[in-house]
N, C-alpha and C positions, 0 to 999 in steps of 0.2 A: 180303220185308218188305212190310207193307201198313199203310195208315193210313186213318182215317175222319175227315173234317172235316165238322162239323155247321154247315150254313148256315141262318141264321134271318133273318127279315125285320128289316132295320135293322142287319145285321152291318157291321162295319168292313171295307171292301173290301180295304185293304192287308193287314190281319191274316189274311185268308183267301187272297188270291191269292199273296202271297209264299211262304207255306208250301207251297201247292199246287205252285207253279212249282219251288221249290228242291228239295223232296222228290222230285218227278218227275225232275229232273235227276240226282238221286242214285240213281235206279233204284228208288225206292220207289213202289209202286202206291198211288195216292191215290183213294179213293172219296169223292165229294162227295154228302152226304145232306142233303136239305131237311127241316127241322123244320117241319112243317105239311102241308097237303094239296095243294100244288102244287110241281112240280119246278123251276119258275122262281122264284128268290128275289132280291129287290131289296135292295141294301145301303143304308146311311145316306146315301150321296151319289148315289143313283139308278142305280148300275151293277147290272145284273142278271146273275146266273149261272144256267146250266142245270145242275141237280144230276143226278147219275147215277141217283139213286133217292130215295124218301122214307125218312126216318129210321125210320119204323115198320116198313119192310120189311127192315131190316138191323140193327136194334138188338139182336137176340139173338146176332148173330155177334160173335166176339172178334177184334179187330184188334190188331196190334202197338202201335198208337198211336191215340189218339182226340184230336182237336184241336178246341177251341172258341174261335173268334174272338170278340172283344168287340163293342163298339158299343152305341148306345142300344137296339137291339133285344134286348139280353140280358135286359132286364126281363121280356120276354114268356116267357122260359124259367125264370124264378125259381120255385122250388118245384114244378117240373114233375116228376112222379114218374118219367116215362120217362127224362128226362135224368139225374135222380139215380140211377136204376137203372143206366143206361149207364155213368156215371162209377164208381159203386161196383163194378159187375161187373168192369170193366177194372182198377181199382186193386187189388181183391182177388185178381185173377188174376195180378198182377205185371206187367200191361201198362202202357205209358206213357200218361200223360194230360197234354196240353199245353193250357194256358189263358192267354190274353193279354187285356190291358186289364181290363175289368170281369168277364170270364168266370170268374176265380177265385172270384167270389161263388157260383158254382154248386157249387164244392167245399164251401163253407160249407153251402149248402142240402142237400147230400148227406151232411153230417156227416163230411166227410173232411179238414177243415182243422186240426183241433185238434192242437197240437204240431208243426205243419209250418212250415217256413220258406218263405214265399211272397212274391211281389211282385205288384202290380196297378196299375191306373191310379189316380192320386191321388184321383179322385172316389169310389173304392171303399175306400180305405185305412181310414177310420174304422170302417166296418161290418165289414171283414174283420179289423181289429185289426193291421194291418201298417204299418210305417214304414220303407221302404227305397227308395233311389234306384238300386239295382242294375238294369241293363237286363233281366237274365234270372237266375232262381234255379232251380237243379236240386236238388230234394229228392225223390229217387226214391220212388215212380213219377211224381212231379209235376214238370213243367217249366212255370214261370210267367214272364210277362213284362209289362212296363209298358203298352205301347200301340203305336200305329201306327209311331211313330219307332223302335221296337225290334224291328220285325217281321223284319228280316233276321237280327239276332242270335238271335232266337227260333227261326227256321227252321233256322239252322245248329246251334243247340244240340239241336234235335230230331234232325237228321241225325246229329250226333255220338253221341247216345245210342242211336239205332237201328243205326248202322253202325260208324263209327270216327271218331276225330279227323282221321285222314288224309283220309277222304272229305269231311268237313266243310270241311277246309282246301282241298281240291281244288275244291269247289263255290264257296267264297269267292273263290279266285283266278280262277275262270272268269267271275265277275261283277265283277271288279276291286274286291272288298270287302277292304280292308286293315285292318280294325278287330278282327281276332281277337287275343286275348291268348295 
């Protein structure tokens, strides 16, 4: 199993690092790709991550899962044809697409949101046309989540969909997370 996480300037650090960490613990190979022309990407709170590659160099590859963290930098990806193609190609191939915080807006930009049950950060609800307080919604191939405070639940849902409920429960127990239903 493999996953691609797209790091963009101004990403929400928690929404990137938690999935990277927990998916890795579950034995899922996570490739960190930088959207832009530099492999070092700085998040909204000034934390920098060193990506494995530039998104342009791996965007044609199909992964089992593509993850898009949110944060104020998501606006820089709006209506980006490369991002829209990445999301469309994965969704159309039956691969999982995980979006958290404001990142579900990119599903709208790619024309993938219609008729879907999604959740997002409250700041994006009106534009996306959603009104839910669920921490995570799974409407395959999409897994969406509200924001930084739901990052652990989001990562565990990604693990469950890629592997099994048992593996997600095992990872939850290993980090003393007792909020699984």
